[in-house]
C-alpha positions, 0 to 999 in steps of 0.5 A: 586092852582086855586080853580076849583069851582072858575074858573068854576063859572066865566066860567058860572056855578053856585055853586049849579051845581057844588056843586051837582055832583062829585068833582074830575069832575070838573077840572077848564077847559072849556070855557062856561057852555053849559047847559045854551044853550042846552035846555035839555028835559026829555027822550032825548039823550045828548052826550058830546064829550071830556068828561072829568072827567064828568063835562059836562055830570053829570050836563045835567043828571038831566034834561034828567030824566026821561028816557033820558041818556047821552053819554061821549065819550074821547079819554083819558084812564086817563079822561074815568077811572075818568069819570067812577069812579065818575060815580060809586060814586053815580050809582043810580044818574048817571046809565044813563050815560055812558063813552066810549073810542073814537075820536071825529072824528071817535064817537063811538056811532051809527047813529040817536042817540043823541038828543043835542050834547054839547062839552066844549073847545074840537072842537079846538084841533081837526085839523079835524073839518070837520070830528068832524061836520060830525061826528055830523052830523052822530050821531044826529036824524034828528031835532037834535041839536048841543050846543057847547062852544069853542074858535073862532077867529074873526081875523087871528092869526098872525104866531109867535101865530099860532105856539106857541105850548102853546097857542095850548094846551091852546085851542088857537092856533089851534081854527078856524076863525068863517067864517070857522067853519060856512063853515065846518058846513054848509059843514056837513049839518047843518042849523040854525047855530049861532056862537055868541061870548061871551061878556066880555070873552076877560078878560079871554083870557089874563089871560089864556096867559098874555103879549101874546096879544091873546085876540085880536085875539081868544075869546069863542062863543056860537056855535049851529046848527040843523040837518035838520028834511027831512035829513034821506035818502029816505027809510032809518031807523031812528031808532038808534041801539045804546043803553046803553052797555050791562054789564056796571056796571061789568066794572074793577074799575079804567077804566081798559080795555078801551073801549066803556063800557069797 
């Protein structure tokens, strides 16, 4: 089997940062290292959409200290159990990380909470991308930003590829065209939207689906945008009511009773 360390290094992670996190957090998945565009700062609240075993959350963790925290969200009980077990393997180092059960279209996070939202090869899987970016906008503080690595289409897929279940599961068949994605983000309210195709990623995409020609249509891109500073409704509070879930460290081992802070 392919070594997750080597796979992730090809996707843009450094050996040093991968070896510094719990080994099982890295499953060799994703399409880019969001740390390289997130511009984390001390004291910030970072949210990871579709956090899986915690790879990007744990990499973000030291960059938001002192005073910051990381919230990972995933809809899979198995992934939540893995992320929470990884957190408990070193609570001293990752005590400011929290993993919540939830859907990226319905985030279990209060308004105006996050300074930065990251996501790694997850948004493409949603059939409700407008809801995803509407929720990201809601959860961000005014002036907050998204820093996403995801698969996009630079050319419309032919029907035989669009309906190929292996490509959909492989994060390619359900990717949005760049023009459509930009419209979705604008509709959500974002500004300073940038969708930049990654150079040289075609060979990686080709290797994910040999012989199908998907690399002629699909690639990975950096997706960044900001929530306007003046986005708060007149008279509305911009203070987040979201704090770390009480008693989180008393949650049962193995992720039983999954739920926000379960």
